C-alpha positions as CSV (number, residue, x, y, z in Angstrom):
1,M,48.3,137.6,100.8
2,M,50.9,136.2,98.3
3,T,50.2,132.6,99.4
4,L,46.6,133.1,98.5
5,V,47.7,134.4,95.1
6,A,49.9,131.4,94.7
7,L,47.0,129.0,95.6
8,L,44.7,130.8,93.1
9,H,47.4,130.5,90.4
10,L,47.9,126.8,91.2
11,C,44.2,126.0,91.1
12,D,43.4,128.0,88.0
13,S,42.0,125.8,85.2
14,L,44.3,127.7,82.8
15,F,47.4,126.3,84.6
16,P,49.0,124.1,82.0
17,I,49.1,120.6,83.4
18,G,46.8,119.1,80.7
19,A,43.9,118.4,83.0
20,F,41.4,119.3,80.2
21,G,42.4,116.2,78.4
22,Y,41.2,113.7,81.1
23,S,37.7,112.9,82.4
24,D,38.6,110.2,84.9
25,G,36.2,107.7,83.3
26,L,33.2,110.1,83.1
27,E,33.3,109.9,79.2
28,A,32.9,106.2,79.3
29,A,30.2,106.5,82.0
30,T,28.2,109.0,80.0
31,S,28.6,106.9,76.8
32,A,27.2,103.8,78.6
33,G,24.3,105.8,79.9
34,L,25.4,105.5,83.6
35,V,25.6,109.3,84.0
36,R,22.8,111.0,82.1
37,T,21.1,113.5,84.4
38,P,22.1,116.3,86.8
39,G,21.3,113.9,89.6
40,D,23.6,111.3,88.2
41,L,26.3,113.9,87.9
42,R,25.8,114.9,91.6
43,A,26.2,111.2,92.6
44,W,29.4,110.9,90.6
45,L,30.8,114.1,92.2
46,E,29.9,112.8,95.7
47,V,31.8,109.6,95.1
48,C,34.8,111.7,93.8
49,L,34.7,113.7,97.0
50,D,34.1,111.0,99.5
51,E,36.2,108.1,98.0
52,T,38.8,109.4,95.5
53,L,39.6,112.6,97.3
54,G,38.5,111.9,100.9
55,R,40.2,108.5,101.3
56,A,42.9,108.4,98.7
57,D,44.1,111.4,96.8
58,G,43.5,113.9,99.6
59,P,45.2,112.1,102.4
60,T,48.2,111.4,100.1
61,M,48.4,115.1,99.2
62,L,48.4,116.1,102.8
63,Q,51.1,113.6,103.7
64,A,53.2,114.6,100.7
65,W,53.0,118.2,101.8
66,A,54.3,117.2,105.2
67,A,57.1,115.0,103.7
68,F,58.2,117.7,101.3
69,T,58.3,120.3,104.1
70,S,60.5,118.0,106.2
71,R,62.5,116.9,103.2
72,G,61.4,113.3,103.8
73,W,62.3,112.1,100.4
74,P,62.0,108.3,101.2
75,T,58.5,109.0,102.6
76,L,57.6,111.0,99.5
77,G,58.7,108.1,97.3
78,R,56.6,105.6,99.3
79,L,53.5,107.8,99.1
80,D,54.0,108.1,95.3
81,E,54.4,104.4,94.9
82,D,51.3,103.7,97.0
83,M,49.2,106.2,95.0
84,H,50.3,104.7,91.7
85,A,49.6,101.1,92.8
86,L,46.1,102.1,94.1
87,R,44.9,102.9,90.6
88,P,43.7,99.7,88.9
89,A,43.2,101.3,85.5
90,A,46.3,102.0,83.4
91,A,44.7,105.2,82.0
92,A,44.3,106.6,85.6
93,R,47.9,105.8,86.4
94,H,49.2,107.4,83.2
95,S,47.1,110.6,83.6
96,S,48.1,111.1,87.3
97,Q,51.8,110.7,86.4
98,A,51.6,112.9,83.3
99,M,49.8,115.7,85.2
100,G,51.9,115.4,88.3
101,R,55.2,115.6,86.4
102,R,54.0,118.6,84.4
103,L,52.8,120.4,87.5
104,V,56.1,120.2,89.2
105,T,58.1,121.0,86.1
106,T,56.0,124.0,85.2
107,W,55.7,125.4,88.7
108,H,59.5,125.1,89.3
109,A,60.1,126.9,86.0
110,L,57.9,129.8,87.1
111,Y,58.9,129.8,90.8
112,P,62.3,128.0,91.2
113,H,62.6,126.2,94.5
114,P,65.4,123.9,95.8
115,G,62.9,121.3,97.0
116,L,61.2,121.1,93.6
117,E,64.6,120.8,92.0
118,Q,65.3,117.8,94.2
119,T,61.9,116.4,93.4
120,L,62.6,116.6,89.7
121,E,66.0,115.1,90.2
122,L,64.4,112.1,91.9
123,A,61.9,111.9,89.0
124,G,64.8,111.8,86.6
125,R,66.2,108.9,88.4
126,G,62.9,107.1,88.5
127,A,62.7,107.3,92.3
128,I,59.4,109.2,92.1
129,R,56.9,109.9,89.2
130,P,55.3,112.0,90.8
131,T,51.6,111.3,90.8
132,L,49.3,114.3,90.8
133,P,48.4,114.2,94.6
134,V,52.1,114.0,95.5
135,A,53.0,116.7,93.0
136,F,50.3,119.0,94.3
137,G,51.4,118.5,97.9
138,C,55.0,119.3,96.9
139,V,54.2,122.4,94.9
140,S,51.7,123.8,97.5
141,A,54.3,123.4,100.2
142,A,57.0,125.0,98.1
143,A,54.6,127.9,97.5
144,G,54.1,128.4,101.2
145,V,50.4,127.4,101.1
146,A,49.1,126.1,104.4
147,Q,48.4,122.4,104.5
148,L,44.7,122.4,104.9
149,D,44.2,125.3,102.5
150,A,46.1,123.2,99.9
151,A,43.7,120.3,100.5
152,V,40.7,122.6,99.9
153,G,42.3,123.9,96.7
154,F,43.1,120.4,95.5
155,A,39.6,119.2,96.1
156,Y,38.2,122.2,94.3
157,T,40.4,121.7,91.2
158,R,39.5,118.0,90.9
159,L,35.8,118.6,91.3
160,A,35.8,121.6,88.9
161,S,37.7,119.6,86.4
162,T,34.9,116.9,86.5
163,I,32.3,119.6,85.9
164,S,34.3,121.0,83.0
165,A,34.3,117.5,81.4
166,A,30.6,117.0,82.2
167,M,29.6,120.1,80.3
168,R,31.4,118.7,77.2
169,L,29.9,115.2,77.6
170,M,26.3,115.7,78.8
171,P,23.3,117.8,77.7
172,I,23.6,120.0,80.8
173,G,23.9,123.7,81.0
174,Q,26.4,125.8,83.0
175,T,23.9,126.7,85.7
176,D,22.7,123.1,86.2
177,A,26.3,121.9,86.2
178,H,27.5,124.5,88.7
179,T,24.4,123.9,90.9
180,Q,25.7,120.3,91.4
181,L,29.2,121.5,92.0
182,A,28.1,124.1,94.5
183,A,26.2,121.5,96.5
184,V,29.2,119.2,96.7
185,L,31.6,122.0,97.5
186,E,29.6,122.8,100.7
187,R,30.9,119.5,102.1
188,V,34.5,120.0,101.2
189,P,35.6,121.6,104.6
190,D,34.2,118.6,106.5
191,V,35.8,116.1,104.2
192,V,39.2,117.9,104.4
193,D,39.0,117.8,108.2
194,A,38.4,114.0,107.9
195,M,41.4,113.7,105.5
196,A,43.7,115.2,108.1
197,S,43.0,112.4,110.5
198,R,43.5,109.6,108.1
199,T,46.7,107.6,108.4
200,R,45.9,104.9,105.8
201,V,45.2,105.6,102.1
202,E,42.4,103.5,100.6
203,S,39.6,103.8,98.1
204,F,36.7,101.7,96.8
205,T,35.2,103.0,93.5
206,P,34.5,99.9,91.3
207,A,32.1,101.6,88.9
208,M,34.6,104.5,88.3
209,D,37.5,102.0,87.9
210,I,35.5,100.0,85.3
211,A,34.6,103.2,83.4
212,L,38.3,104.2,83.3
213,M,39.2,100.7,81.9
214,A,36.4,101.0,79.3
215,Q,37.5,104.4,78.2
216,R,40.1,103.1,75.8
217,H,37.6,101.0,74.0
218,L,35.2,103.8,73.0
219,H,34.6,104.1,69.3
220,S,35.4,107.8,69.4
221,R,36.3,109.9,72.4
222,L,37.2,113.5,73.5
223,F,39.3,112.5,76.5
224,R,42.3,110.3,77.2
225,S,40.8,108.8,80.3
């Protein structure tokens, strides 16, 4: 029961990691007219789930959970480095590092854990950042959350964060926005099962990467990325 409570706490949008300040390129995409309708938003969410989460962030999170559990610090560092290098946009690299570091720091302050203390020590020495997927894997393992449950929670938080950004960027109501989210969430269990069998981290999201790169050049903006 307490592990479920921990997962709910970890996935709550109120948890202070600063996710509300990032749109992962959605602001630039809506500004350019690439995402205008509920259907466009659904397509954006599908790519987030299948590519960003399904082939990159999700498998990294699962492998980080396993490395943290076995105290495989060199493996954790390699996963973190690969995750950082996989992001072509500087804004994406910065946001992942900022949220990941804050997640570990805040969770350890609330629920002290020797493994998280070691993770923060490694971060202090520059051996790990950690990026957000790595941080989520570490924290969920420290909280005793089962590996695949953590993956489902991670997918939900990232997709819900995108919906939160969309409702501030698009002329879309809560019901329409959550209709798109609900449709994509139905596919999360199957995508998580596929994540667990992946041994290589990869992703191909050129339109999202270009939107992330364009974000900094917007005349005015609500989000950092």
